[in-house]
Backbone as CSV, one residue per row, in Angstrom:
resi,resn,N_x,N_y,N_z,CA_x,CA_y,CA_z,C_x,C_y,C_z
1,MET,-41.086,300.012,41.843,-40.724,299.238,43.033,-39.845,300.093,43.944
2,ASN,-40.023,299.958,45.240,-39.159,300.577,46.225,-37.699,300.297,45.879
3,VAL,-36.845,301.348,45.889,-35.459,301.185,45.447,-34.709,300.170,46.312
4,HIS,-34.988,300.142,47.610,-34.313,299.190,48.492,-34.831,297.773,48.267
5,LEU,-36.115,297.639,48.019,-36.677,296.325,47.723,-36.135,295.795,46.401
6,GLU,-36.016,296.667,45.425,-35.495,296.254,44.123,-34.055,295.776,44.248
7,LEU,-33.252,296.491,45.009,-31.858,296.095,45.210,-31.767,294.788,45.979
8,ALA,-32.556,294.647,47.034,-32.566,293.403,47.805,-32.960,292.227,46.931
9,THR,-33.908,292.438,46.036,-34.358,291.375,45.135,-33.245,290.949,44.190
10,ARG,-32.589,291.917,43.580,-31.498,291.595,42.655,-30.362,290.890,43.380
11,ALA,-30.022,291.377,44.563,-28.925,290.778,45.313,-29.252,289.347,45.734
12,ALA,-30.469,289.109,46.214,-30.866,287.764,46.629,-30.860,286.795,45.445
13,LYS,-31.346,287.241,44.305,-31.373,286.377,43.129,-29.965,286.045,42.649
14,THR,-29.073,287.020,42.654,-27.702,286.786,42.217,-26.998,285.823,43.166
15,ALA,-27.185,286.037,44.473,-26.594,285.137,45.458,-27.200,283.740,45.353
16,GLY,-28.503,283.673,45.149,-29.166,282.381,45.025,-28.661,281.581,43.844
17,GLN,-28.370,282.261,42.748,-27.816,281.580,41.577,-26.460,280.962,41.904
18,ARG,-25.647,281.693,42.677,-24.335,281.157,43.055,-24.483,279.970,44.002
19,LEU,-25.428,280.026,44.915,-25.671,278.887,45.793,-26.020,277.641,44.983
20,THR,-26.847,277.821,43.982,-27.241,276.692,43.139,-26.043,276.112,42.405
21,GLU,-25.166,276.981,41.922,-23.974,276.530,41.208,-23.031,275.738,42.102
22,LEU,-22.967,276.104,43.373,-22.028,275.472,44.301,-22.627,274.305,45.074
23,LEU,-23.901,274.033,44.906,-24.552,272.961,45.646,-23.852,271.625,45.375
24,GLY,-23.417,270.965,46.449,-22.723,269.698,46.316,-21.242,269.823,46.033
25,LYS,-20.757,271.069,45.875,-19.344,271.293,45.545,-18.615,272.139,46.582
26,ALA,-19.351,272.874,47.390,-18.740,273.844,48.294,-18.037,273.157,49.467
27,LYS,-16.890,273.687,49.832,-16.154,273.209,50.993,-16.935,273.526,52.263
28,VAL,-16.996,272.563,53.191,-17.760,272.711,54.430,-16.809,272.735,55.622
29,GLU,-17.015,273.693,56.534,-16.229,273.778,57.759,-17.159,273.946,58.954
30,GLN,-16.642,273.674,60.159,-17.404,273.852,61.386,-17.126,275.220,61.982
31,LYS,-18.172,275.811,62.613,-18.005,277.073,63.325,-18.199,276.828,64.825
32,GLY,-17.270,276.117,65.443,-17.315,275.940,66.888,-18.020,274.689,67.377
33,SER,-18.856,274.063,66.528,-19.525,272.828,66.922,-19.871,272.039,65.674
34,THR,-20.162,270.753,65.858,-20.478,269.911,64.709,-21.824,270.272,64.090
35,GLN,-22.664,271.018,64.831,-23.980,271.393,64.306,-23.961,272.718,63.559
36,ASN,-22.944,273.536,63.793,-22.889,274.889,63.238,-21.864,274.922,62.116
37,LEU,-22.340,274.973,60.889,-21.467,274.857,59.723,-21.406,276.156,58.936
38,VAL,-20.333,276.291,58.177,-20.213,277.359,57.193,-19.596,276.735,55.942
39,THR,-20.012,277.209,54.793,-19.485,276.680,53.543,-18.940,277.808,52.685
40,GLN,-18.187,277.421,51.678,-17.714,278.376,50.681,-18.890,279.139,50.079
41,ALA,-20.020,278.467,49.964,-21.203,279.100,49.371,-21.722,280.238,50.240
42,ASP,-21.750,280.038,51.583,-22.152,281.121,52.495,-21.316,282.362,52.237
43,LEU,-20.003,282.166,52.199,-19.075,283.285,52.092,-19.195,283.994,50.754
44,GLU,-19.279,283.228,49.679,-19.380,283.846,48.360,-20.717,284.571,48.182
45,ALA,-21.802,283.969,48.682,-23.118,284.610,48.551,-23.162,285.913,49.334
46,GLU,-22.567,285.917,50.530,-22.555,287.146,51.329,-21.736,288.236,50.655
47,GLU,-20.622,287.854,50.066,-19.786,288.838,49.362,-20.534,289.426,48.170
48,ILE,-21.285,288.616,47.460,-22.084,289.101,46.326,-23.091,290.143,46.790
49,ILE,-23.827,289.807,47.840,-24.867,290.718,48.334,-24.255,292.014,48.850
50,THR,-23.211,291.882,49.661,-22.581,293.069,50.244,-22.029,293.981,49.167
51,SER,-21.365,293.418,48.176,-20.778,294.228,47.110,-21.839,294.968,46.305
52,MET,-22.938,294.311,46.019,-24.004,294.951,45.250,-24.609,296.127,46.023
53,ILE,-24.773,295.945,47.324,-25.348,297.021,48.136,-24.373,298.186,48.261
54,LEU,-23.093,297.888,48.495,-22.102,298.956,48.625,-21.921,299.734,47.330
55,ASP,-22.088,299.068,46.208,-22.024,299.781,44.925,-23.112,300.842,44.841
56,ALA,-24.275,300.543,45.397,-25.399,301.477,45.340,-25.387,302.462,46.507
57,PHE,-24.991,301.981,47.691,-25.036,302.804,48.909,-23.741,302.619,49.699
58,PRO,-22.684,303.319,49.331,-21.370,303.106,49.950,-21.326,303.387,51.445
59,ASP,-22.230,304.203,51.955,-22.183,304.581,53.370,-23.127,303.754,54.244
60,HIS,-23.839,302.785,53.680,-24.766,301.989,54.468,-24.027,300.946,55.302
61,LYS,-24.656,300.515,56.398,-24.063,299.583,57.342,-24.664,298.191,57.170
62,PHE,-23.971,297.198,57.786,-24.382,295.809,57.630,-24.430,295.079,58.970
63,LEU,-25.429,294.234,59.104,-25.506,293.234,60.155,-25.609,291.908,59.418
64,ARG,-24.579,291.088,59.532,-24.532,289.904,58.676,-23.946,288.713,59.424
65,GLU,-24.245,287.526,58.918,-23.894,286.314,59.643,-22.415,285.971,59.547
66,GLU,-21.827,286.071,58.383,-20.480,285.553,58.194,-19.402,286.625,58.335
67,GLY,-19.542,287.730,57.638,-18.536,288.782,57.690,-18.725,289.695,58.884
68,GLU,-17.796,290.622,59.034,-17.872,291.572,60.144,-19.080,292.487,59.990
69,SER,-19.831,292.656,61.059,-20.958,293.580,61.048,-20.455,294.989,61.312
70,THR,-21.037,295.964,60.629,-20.596,297.354,60.754,-21.658,298.255,61.358
71,GLY,-22.831,297.704,61.654,-23.918,298.497,62.213,-24.777,297.686,63.145
72,GLY,-25.775,298.370,63.728,-26.693,297.714,64.634,-28.092,298.255,64.486
73,ALA,-28.962,297.914,65.428,-30.375,298.258,65.316,-30.625,299.756,65.238
74,ASP,-29.709,300.554,65.785,-29.915,302.001,65.784,-29.307,302.706,64.574
75,SER,-28.756,301.950,63.636,-28.132,302.556,62.451,-29.175,303.229,61.569
76,ASP,-28.787,304.342,60.969,-29.698,305.053,60.071,-30.067,304.208,58.868
77,HIS,-29.082,303.504,58.311,-29.303,302.668,57.130,-28.586,301.340,57.350
78,LEU,-29.359,300.270,57.548,-28.794,298.975,57.917,-29.343,297.866,57.022
79,TRP,-28.436,297.075,56.486,-28.814,295.883,55.722,-28.520,294.653,56.577
80,VAL,-29.517,293.802,56.728,-29.396,292.603,57.554,-29.417,291.394,56.612
81,ILE,-28.324,290.641,56.611,-28.101,289.651,55.553,-27.859,288.255,56.125
82,ASP,-28.591,287.295,55.619,-28.271,285.889,55.816,-28.074,285.288,54.426
83,PRO,-26.831,285.070,54.020,-26.579,284.633,52.643,-27.008,283.204,52.369
84,LEU,-27.084,282.401,53.438,-27.508,281.011,53.293,-28.116,280.549,54.609
85,ASP,-29.420,280.638,54.707,-30.115,280.148,55.885,-30.365,278.660,55.706
86,ALA,-30.021,277.877,56.728,-30.080,276.408,56.702,-28.846,275.834,56.011
87,THR,-27.677,276.269,56.483,-26.422,275.743,55.938,-26.325,274.237,56.130
88,ASN,-26.819,273.719,57.257,-26.774,272.273,57.472,-27.535,271.531,56.379
89,ASN,-28.717,272.021,56.038,-29.464,271.414,54.938,-28.650,271.451,53.645
90,TYR,-28.139,272.627,53.343,-27.383,272.827,52.100,-26.174,271.887,52.046
91,ALA,-25.431,271.793,53.147,-24.224,270.970,53.179,-24.538,269.491,53.002
92,HIS,-25.748,269.078,53.382,-26.152,267.681,53.248,-26.969,267.415,51.986
93,GLY,-27.081,268.419,51.144,-27.822,268.235,49.903,-29.324,268.225,50.059
94,ILE,-29.813,268.729,51.190,-31.265,268.800,51.420,-31.793,270.071,50.766
95,PRO,-32.715,269.977,49.828,-33.143,271.150,49.048,-34.131,272.045,49.789
96,HIS,-33.663,272.613,50.904,-34.518,273.483,51.702,-33.629,274.491,52.416
97,TYR,-33.427,275.647,51.772,-32.555,276.690,52.307,-32.958,277.999,51.641
98,ALA,-32.349,279.098,52.078,-32.815,280.387,51.570,-31.738,281.460,51.665
99,VAL,-31.963,282.535,50.922,-31.207,283.778,51.031,-32.157,284.829,51.605
100,SER,-31.684,285.572,52.610,-32.525,286.591,53.235,-31.798,287.933,53.248
101,VAL,-32.479,288.971,52.750,-31.912,290.319,52.713,-32.984,291.296,53.184
102,ALA,-32.638,292.118,54.183,-33.588,293.101,54.705,-32.904,294.454,54.845
103,TYR,-33.689,295.506,54.679,-33.197,296.873,54.856,-33.977,297.542,55.976
104,TYR,-33.243,298.136,56.943,-33.839,298.780,58.115,-33.372,300.236,58.207
105,GLN,-34.256,301.073,58.725,-33.904,302.449,59.054,-34.160,302.678,60.537
106,LYS,-33.088,302.906,61.300,-33.186,303.167,62.735,-34.065,302.140,63.448
107,GLY,-33.838,300.875,63.148,-34.534,299.785,63.815,-35.866,299.396,63.217
108,ALA,-36.328,300.125,62.205,-37.626,299.828,61.591,-37.429,299.133,60.244
109,PRO,-38.119,298.009,60.010,-37.980,297.314,58.730,-38.649,298.089,57.595
110,ILE,-37.937,298.254,56.509,-38.442,298.991,55.361,-38.694,298.071,54.169
111,ALA,-37.793,297.103,53.963,-37.939,296.179,52.837,-37.301,294.851,53.200
112,GLY,-37.881,293.772,52.692,-37.336,292.447,52.970,-37.598,291.480,51.827
113,VAL,-36.614,290.635,51.557,-36.715,289.633,50.495,-36.147,288.311,51.008
114,ILE,-36.850,287.235,50.757,-36.346,285.896,51.040,-36.536,285.048,49.785
115,LEU,-35.436,284.482,49.312,-35.460,283.637,48.111,-35.239,282.183,48.500
116,ASP,-36.145,281.322,48.066,-35.995,279.876,48.176,-35.567,279.382,46.797
117,PRO,-34.262,279.183,46.571,-33.787,278.869,45.217,-34.298,277.549,44.664
118,THR,-34.464,276.548,45.514,-34.836,275.235,45.002,-36.269,275.196,44.490
119,ARG,-37.126,276.054,45.009,-38.516,276.126,44.542,-38.761,277.332,43.642
120,ASP,-37.724,278.125,43.433,-37.841,279.359,42.657,-38.965,280.227,43.214
121,GLU,-38.966,280.389,44.553,-39.976,281.200,45.222,-39.314,282.417,45.861
122,LEU,-39.766,283.585,45.464,-39.254,284.842,45.996,-40.354,285.526,46.796
123,PHE,-40.137,285.615,48.097,-41.057,286.305,48.998,-40.525,287.710,49.238
124,SER,-41.421,288.697,49.210,-40.947,290.074,49.340,-42.015,290.949,49.994
125,ALA,-41.530,292.036,50.594,-42.440,293.013,51.189,-41.713,294.333,51.368
126,ALA,-42.453,295.420,51.223,-41.993,296.756,51.585,-43.002,297.322,52.566
127,ARG,-42.512,298.083,53.521,-43.374,298.625,54.569,-44.580,299.345,53.981
128,GLY,-45.771,298.878,54.357,-47.012,299.478,53.902,-47.460,299.073,52.517
129,GLY,-46.718,298.137,51.896,-47.037,297.770,50.520,-47.555,296.370,50.315
130,GLY,-47.756,295.615,51.398,-48.228,294.244,51.261,-47.082,293.270,51.073
131,ALA,-47.418,291.982,51.078,-46.439,290.910,50.921,-46.749,290.119,49.659
132,PHE,-45.691,289.548,49.050,-45.849,288.923,47.745,-45.003,287.661,47.631
133,LEU,-45.485,286.728,46.835,-44.745,285.540,46.428,-44.681,285.543,44.911
134,ASN,-43.480,285.697,44.375,-43.284,285.802,42.929,-44.230,286.823,42.305
135,GLY,-44.396,287.942,43.011,-45.188,289.052,42.489,-46.672,288.992,42.762
136,GLU,-47.144,287.880,43.333,-48.562,287.736,43.625,-48.818,287.975,45.115
137,PRO,-49.871,288.696,45.478,-50.136,288.989,46.901,-50.361,287.722,47.713
138,ILE,-49.881,287.732,48.953,-50.091,286.603,49.852,-50.680,287.098,51.170
139,ARG,-51.384,286.185,51.860,-51.963,286.477,53.168,-51.754,285.272,54.084
140,VAL,-51.734,285.548,55.361,-51.652,284.473,56.349,-52.952,283.662,56.335
141,SER,-52.896,282.504,56.989,-54.082,281.653,57.050,-55.174,282.305,57.900
142,LYS,-56.360,281.714,57.871,-57.495,282.234,58.637,-57.912,281.330,59.790
143,HIS,-57.185,280.243,60.008,-57.571,279.316,61.081,-57.614,280.028,62.430
144,ALA,-58.649,279.716,63.194,-58.841,280.389,64.479,-58.700,279.452,65.678
145,GLU,-58.595,278.163,65.430,-58.444,277.189,66.511,-57.135,276.432,66.335
146,LEU,-56.417,276.222,67.419,-55.146,275.513,67.338,-55.322,274.107,66.777
147,SER,-56.467,273.508,67.002,-56.715,272.155,66.504,-56.759,272.086,64.985
148,ASP,-56.855,273.230,64.318,-56.861,273.266,62.861,-55.488,273.639,62.287
149,CYS,-54.493,273.806,63.158,-53.253,274.466,62.752,-52.053,273.533,62.616
150,ILE,-51.213,273.865,61.640,-49.874,273.307,61.508,-48.899,274.366,62.018
151,ILE,-48.045,274.001,62.970,-47.101,274.933,63.566,-45.676,274.480,63.261
152,GLY,-44.837,275.406,62.853,-43.429,275.115,62.637,-42.605,275.487,63.853
153,THR,-41.441,274.865,63.974,-40.520,275.218,65.049,-39.095,275.006,64.582
154,GLY,-38.140,275.400,65.431,-36.737,275.216,65.124,-35.957,274.991,66.401
155,PHE,-34.782,274.374,66.261,-33.905,274.102,67.392,-32.580,274.823,67.195
156,TYR,-32.187,275.583,68.208,-30.879,276.235,68.168,-29.793,275.172,68.356
157,TYR,-28.533,275.573,68.214,-27.434,274.620,68.305,-27.268,274.050,69.713
158,ASP,-27.754,274.762,70.720,-27.675,274.306,72.102,-28.432,272.990,72.272
159,ARG,-27.787,272.019,72.924,-28.414,270.718,73.139,-28.769,270.495,74.604
160,GLY,-28.846,271.602,75.372,-29.156,271.495,76.784,-30.525,272.037,77.123
161,ALA,-30.560,273.052,78.005,-31.824,273.579,78.519,-32.693,274.178,77.418
162,LEU,-32.072,274.817,76.440,-32.848,275.425,75.359,-33.569,274.355,74.538
163,MET,-32.886,273.265,74.255,-33.522,272.154,73.543,-34.688,271.592,74.356
164,GLU,-34.472,271.430,75.655,-35.525,270.878,76.503,-36.745,271.800,76.522
165,ARG,-36.512,273.094,76.548,-37.639,274.040,76.566,-38.400,274.005,75.242
166,THR,-37.676,273.841,74.139,-38.346,273.728,72.843,-39.199,272.473,72.782
167,LEU,-38.657,271.370,73.273,-39.426,270.129,73.300,-40.668,270.264,74.174
168,LYS,-40.554,271.033,75.256,-41.728,271.267,76.097,-42.783,272.056,75.324
169,GLY,-42.345,273.044,74.542,-43.290,273.799,73.726,-44.021,272.907,72.738
170,VAL,-43.279,271.990,72.116,-43.903,271.027,71.203,-44.894,270.146,71.950
171,HIS,-44.482,269.649,73.122,-45.364,268.817,73.949,-46.648,269.548,74.296
172,ASP,-46.501,270.802,74.726,-47.684,271.567,75.136,-48.625,271.829,73.966
173,LEU,-48.069,272.024,72.788,-48.907,272.221,71.605,-49.658,270.945,71.246
174,PHE,-48.991,269.812,71.326,-49.687,268.555,71.060,-50.813,268.325,72.065
175,LYS,-50.600,268.748,73.308,-51.649,268.617,74.316,-52.849,269.513,73.992
176,ARG,-52.605,270.542,73.183,-53.703,271.408,72.730,-54.312,270.889,71.423
177,ASN,-53.885,269.687,71.023,-54.479,268.988,69.884,-54.265,269.713,68.556
178,ILE,-53.074,270.327,68.395,-52.793,270.935,67.097,-52.732,269.847,66.035
179,ARG,-52.896,270.272,64.795,-52.942,269.311,63.688,-51.577,268.691,63.425
180,GLY,-50.515,269.451,63.623,-49.191,268.884,63.395,-48.084,269.877,63.678
181,ILE,-46.865,269.343,63.881,-45.638,270.118,64.064,-44.706,269.810,62.899
182,ARG,-44.003,270.826,62.420,-43.023,270.643,61.363,-41.718,271.337,61.756
183,ARG,-40.602,270.684,61.449,-39.283,271.267,61.681,-38.428,270.973,60.451
184,PHE,-38.225,271.994,59.593,-37.521,271.798,58.331,-36.122,272.395,58.316
185,GLY,-35.777,273.256,59.268,-34.403,273.695,59.391,-34.050,275.039,58.813
186,SER,-35.006,275.750,58.221,-34.748,277.097,57.707,-35.782,278.048,58.279
187,ALA,-35.382,278.836,59.268,-36.324,279.776,59.878,-36.843,280.774,58.853
188,ALA,-35.980,281.202,57.927,-36.407,282.173,56.923,-37.550,281.630,56.070
189,VAL,-37.407,280.402,55.605,-38.476,279.786,54.811,-39.714,279.551,55.670
190,ASP,-39.511,279.095,56.900,-40.645,278.856,57.800,-41.476,280.121,57.988
191,LEU,-40.814,281.259,58.171,-41.553,282.510,58.347,-42.345,282.854,57.092
192,CYS,-41.754,282.620,55.943,-42.471,282.882,54.690,-43.672,281.965,54.538
193,TRP,-43.531,280.743,55.028,-44.660,279.812,54.942,-45.787,280.216,55.877
194,VAL,-45.464,280.895,56.967,-46.530,281.492,57.777,-47.188,282.623,56.995
195,ALA,-46.378,283.430,56.338,-46.906,284.580,55.600,-47.860,284.176,54.481
196,CYS,-47.595,283.039,53.837,-48.452,282.630,52.719,-49.481,281.584,53.116
197,GLY,-49.567,281.269,54.428,-50.635,280.393,54.908,-50.340,278.916,54.897
198,ARG,-49.136,278.505,54.547,-48.806,277.077,54.591,-48.674,276.607,56.039
199,PHE,-48.038,277.406,56.856,-48.032,277.233,58.306,-48.993,278.246,58.914
200,ASP,-49.535,277.898,60.062,-50.377,278.850,60.796,-49.567,279.625,61.831
201,GLY,-48.434,279.062,62.221,-47.577,279.723,63.191,-46.214,279.078,63.216
202,PHE,-45.280,279.732,63.929,-43.916,279.243,64.056,-43.329,279.836,65.326
203,PHE,-42.496,279.060,66.026,-41.790,279.608,67.182,-40.389,279.022,67.253
204,GLU,-39.467,279.855,67.703,-38.104,279.405,67.992,-37.535,280.324,69.058
205,TYR,-36.931,279.714,70.081,-36.567,280.463,71.274,-35.230,281.199,71.185
206,ARG,-34.403,280.848,70.224,-33.178,281.617,70.026,-32.846,281.668,68.540
207,LEU,-32.751,282.876,68.041,-32.389,283.129,66.655,-31.513,284.369,66.594
208,SER,-30.858,284.561,65.474,-30.099,285.781,65.226,-30.941,286.734,64.392
209,PRO,-30.640,288.031,64.437,-31.466,289.005,63.710,-31.626,288.691,62.230
210,TRP,-30.566,288.189,61.592,-30.669,287.903,60.156,-31.610,286.744,59.855
211,ASP,-31.957,285.952,60.876,-32.895,284.851,60.649,-34.326,285.344,60.435
212,TYR,-34.672,286.494,61.029,-36.064,286.954,60.984,-36.231,288.398,60.515
213,ALA,-35.149,289.083,60.187,-35.244,290.507,59.821,-36.160,290.723,58.624
214,ALA,-36.013,289.917,57.596,-36.887,290.028,56.421,-38.214,289.318,56.656
215,GLY,-38.171,288.134,57.252,-39.379,287.338,57.431,-40.411,287.989,58.318
216,GLY,-39.967,288.693,59.345,-40.918,289.372,60.218,-41.722,290.417,59.473
217,LEU,-41.052,291.193,58.638,-41.761,292.206,57.844,-42.728,291.559,56.866
218,ILE,-42.292,290.485,56.225,-43.151,289.806,55.254,-44.419,289.282,55.938
219,ILE,-44.273,288.719,57.128,-45.450,288.236,57.865,-46.385,289.387,58.224
220,GLU,-45.842,290.471,58.744,-46.686,291.604,59.131,-47.423,292.175,57.924
221,GLU,-46.741,292.274,56.802,-47.380,292.805,55.596,-48.397,291.825,55.017
222,ALA,-48.298,290.550,55.400,-49.277,289.542,54.978,-50.432,289.426,55.961
223,GLY,-50.447,290.281,56.991,-51.544,290.280,57.944,-51.301,289.488,59.198
224,GLY,-50.063,289.038,59.424,-49.768,288.232,60.592,-49.248,289.037,61.766
225,LYS,-48.945,288.322,62.844,-48.462,288.930,64.078,-47.094,288.356,64.423
226,CYS,-46.219,289.224,64.964,-44.851,288.817,65.296,-44.500,289.244,66.713
227,PHE,-44.005,288.292,67.492,-43.616,288.539,68.875,-42.257,287.902,69.140
228,ASP,-41.653,288.273,70.275,-40.494,287.531,70.744,-40.970,286.396,71.637
229,ARG,-40.045,285.659,72.225,-40.438,284.473,72.985,-41.187,284.808,74.276
230,ASN,-41.137,286.064,74.700,-41.871,286.495,75.891,-43.244,287.070,75.560
231,GLY,-43.589,287.097,74.272,-44.877,287.638,73.871,-44.868,289.136,73.647
232,GLU,-43.676,289.742,73.636,-43.560,291.172,73.366,-43.385,291.403,71.870
233,PRO,-43.737,292.605,71.367,-43.591,292.871,69.935,-42.173,292.600,69.440
234,LEU,-42.061,291.981,68.296,-40.764,291.611,67.737,-39.957,292.849,67.374
235,GLN,-38.697,292.870,67.802,-37.744,293.917,67.456,-36.535,293.265,66.788
236,LEU,-35.713,294.081,66.145,-34.560,293.533,65.448,-33.621,292.792,66.393
237,ASP,-33.527,293.237,67.638,-32.620,292.601,68.592,-33.331,291.639,69.539
238,SER,-34.517,291.166,69.199,-35.275,290.288,70.093,-34.584,288.944,70.339
239,GLY,-34.002,288.364,69.304,-33.292,287.104,69.457,-34.164,285.870,69.539
240,SER,-35.443,285.985,69.213,-36.375,284.857,69.262,-37.657,285.276,68.556
241,VAL,-38.501,284.309,68.200,-39.758,284.662,67.534,-40.891,283.731,67.938
242,ILE,-42.085,284.305,67.994,-43.349,283.577,67.948,-44.193,284.332,66.926
243,VAL,-44.558,283.688,65.830,-45.305,284.367,64.776,-46.505,283.513,64.371
244,SER,-47.541,284.170,63.867,-48.742,283.423,63.497,-49.688,284.304,62.707
245,ASN,-50.780,283.700,62.269,-51.862,284.521,61.742,-52.476,285.306,62.902
246,HIS,-53.319,286.284,62.587,-53.861,287.153,63.637,-54.905,286.446,64.496
247,ASN,-55.517,285.384,63.987,-56.590,284.730,64.735,-56.095,283.882,65.898
248,ILE,-54.945,283.243,65.741,-54.458,282.360,66.810,-53.314,282.986,67.607
249,ALA,-52.972,284.236,67.332,-51.788,284.848,67.940,-51.784,284.717,69.458
250,GLY,-52.862,285.125,70.102,-52.924,285.064,71.554,-52.853,283.645,72.077
251,LYS,-53.505,282.722,71.403,-53.518,281.328,71.838,-52.138,280.692,71.716
252,LEU,-51.449,280.963,70.612,-50.125,280.384,70.419,-49.136,280.946,71.442
253,VAL,-49.172,282.247,71.641,-48.280,282.866,72.629,-48.537,282.282,74.008
254,ASP,-49.786,282.110,74.379,-50.116,281.561,75.697,-49.516,280.173,75.904
255,VAL,-49.455,279.377,74.852,-48.957,278.008,74.984,-47.436,277.958,74.999
256,VAL,-46.763,278.710,74.109,-45.334,278.494,73.925,-44.448,279.618,74.447
257,LYS,-45.000,280.689,74.992,-44.116,281.770,75.419,-43.178,281.291,76.521
258,TRP,-42.022,281.910,76.547,-40.952,281.495,77.441,-41.340,281.707,78.901
259,THR,-41.103,280.728,79.708,-41.320,280.845,81.151,-40.102,280.291,81.860
260,ASP,-39.578,281.004,82.825,-38.370,280.571,83.553,-38.724,279.562,84.646
């Protein structure tokens, strides 16, 4: 196994075990709004992951949600960490959240792991090596018409214009007679569900790099397509995503891409 993928896997599993132990017990605090939460579990899981990586690679940099970031997209060796994606779900006891760990070299994704602890599902990919769920190869769906598709979406904490634009995207998709819309609250898991064909696509107009750093690679290695909200190729600093299988990529982008 790729050394970075192996480390990301061990770190995600160790952090995921701690999340499970603290479920229903962790102290919950607000980060600036009632919708944006942080828990003791977020902090402890991030410390576990960071410590394991620094033990192996003391000079590597981090882009992370809770602690101070020490690197950026241009770093030679960068780990992008979301210790608990869907903190709101976790804080409310909703069993739908994830740990995401990705390794980048100078802006290029090399390895990515997303662990869904409640389902014991580990999604992983290394550049050029394919995508896997618990060690078994996965591929995106083959649907070619939006009317056959289930599309996922997400809402950022903003309750103003960004929310309205997301609702418009949902409206426009329903007008295209898609099979259904789903919003479960974990972008990391949603991206993995595109990679394994449970969803046909997903879009969200504002995200942080740690929300999609691992998931974007997993989708690409599963045969999917990844864009930002303007329909441009997804980059680490894009701040948004539109992802899908390769058959509906153009159609989905045409419907939901950002327009001012």
